[in-house]
N, C-alpha and C positions, 0 to 999 in steps of 0.2 A: 535604381537607384543615381537618383541625382548627384553631381560631382560634390553639391555644399553637403549633401547627408554624408557622403562617403569619407569627406575631409572631417566633417566631426566626428565621425566614430574612428578616424585613424589618428588623429591627435592628441587623444589621451594617453594613445601608447607610447608616446615619447614624455611623457610626464612620471619620472620616476619617484618612489618612495624607498627610502633606506631607513630601516628601522635598527634602534638602540646601536647608534654610531660614535654617543659618546656617553660616559659614564655620568651616571646620576650625580655623583662626587663633583665632578667636572665643571657642571652645568650649575651647581648650587654654587660652587666657589665664584662663579662667573656673577650670577645672578647678586649675590651678597655681598658684595664688595664694598668696603664701607667707602662714603662719600663718592659714591657714583654722581658723575655731573653729566648729564644727558643735554641736548639741544634740540629745538623744534626742527623736524626732518623738513628738507626743501626738495623741491623735485623741477625738470624743465629747466636746467642751467642753473639751479640755486636760488630760485627764487621760491618764497614761502607760498603753499598751495592749499586750497581747501580740500582737495583730492586727497592728499598724502597729510593726514593728521594722525601724527607721531612723534618720538623723541628718537634721536640718534646720537650716538657717540662711538669713536674709534677702540676698538677692542683695547682694552690694557695689554700691553706689549710681553707682559709675564704669561699670557696663554698665547702667544701666536705659535711657536713651535708645536703645543699637543695641538691646537686646532689646526694648522697649518697640514699636520698627518692626516687628521680627520678627513678635512676637504679632499686632499690629494688622493686618499684611497677611495672617497665617493666619487671622483671625476674619475679617476682609472675604471673604475664598475661601471659608470655610464659610458665611456669611450670604449670599454670592450664589447659592449652589447650593441652600440651603435659604430661601427667600424669606421661610417664617413666622417665622423669626428677625430679621426686619428692623425690628420694633419693639424688640428688646433695646438697651439702652443699651451703649456699648461701654465701660464701666468694668468694669476687672479689680480682683481683691484684692491685686495686687502680685505681687512674683516669691521663689519659695522656691526657692533651691537644696537639693536633696534627694540624700544620698548614702544607698545600699546597699553595705554590708561583704561581700565575699565570705568574710572571715575570721570573720565573725560570722554567716555566712548568713541574711542578713537578708532579710526579705519584707515582702509586705503583703498579709494574707489579702483575701478577695473581701471588696467593701464598696460602698455606692454613697457618692457627693460632695454630697449633699442631705440634709442633718439638720437637727434643731430646736436645734441648737447654734451653728450660723452663719445669716449671710443667706442666702436662698434662692440657690442656684446655678444658673445656666442654662447655661451650658458649661463644659469642662474643657477643657484644654490641657497637654498634656506633652510638653517638649522635651529628647532625648537627646542628652546632649553625647559619649557615647562608646558604643561597643560592644567593647571588647577586655576583655570579662568572660566567665563562664559563667553559667546560669542566666537569673534575674532577666528571664523572659519578661513581658510586659505581656498579661496574657488576659481575655477576656470569658466570661462565662456558663458559669462554672463549667469554664473550660480550652478550651471547645467553638470560640473564635475567638481566636485569637493574633496580635498588630501584629508586624509585620515587624521584626527590630531592627536596625535602621541608624542609625548614629552620624549626627547633624547632621538628623535627621529628628523630626518632632512628631505626635501622634496629638490630634484633638478630637472630643469625641462628647457627646451632651448628658449632664448632671451627675446627672438624674432618677433615680428608684427602678427605670427600667426597664434600667437599665445598667451590673450589678454587675460589677466588675472586680477583679482582683489583679495583684501582683506576686510571682511564685513566687520560692522562695528565691535567692540569689546565690552561688553555689556556688566561684568563683573569681575575683580581683580587684574591681574597684569600679564601682559604675554611677552614672554621675551624670547627674542631668536638671533641668530647671528648669520650674516649675509655677505656672502662674495659673489662676484661675477669671474667667468672667464673671458677676455677679450682676445 
């Protein structure tokens, strides 16, 4: 087996899904807040990007305590399985509520979460609040590995250049997630 094939088989092992980590009630409260005001998302040091077509806002602070507990539990589980992450400080970057609108076929083309424009990120966690939309698949390695699309679930993976990932275009409905990084 070539080193490249071996690496392709090994990398998905570090992409972990955690199911039913948020209650449907809390997810709905976050999605259905009155007067949600999203802004066009940016990439590459705050520049608008044709690669990242979605909307973002900081999570309303009324949810921070509950969401913080959820993410801390997820990261603890991940770090318990992969002990070499034990030295990582459990400091996250805060919580972004991200919206992909089906009416605009929004997507995020393949990218990595570690760049020269932000502090070095170690782990990425994306929490899916709903699944009543079409498209919007979370995929890795040029769509070779696709994460299950289950509401109330999260995916965690290393933020480095070995984990290129994308969100395919949403074709119907709206996709809501909360995302954070450990740096």
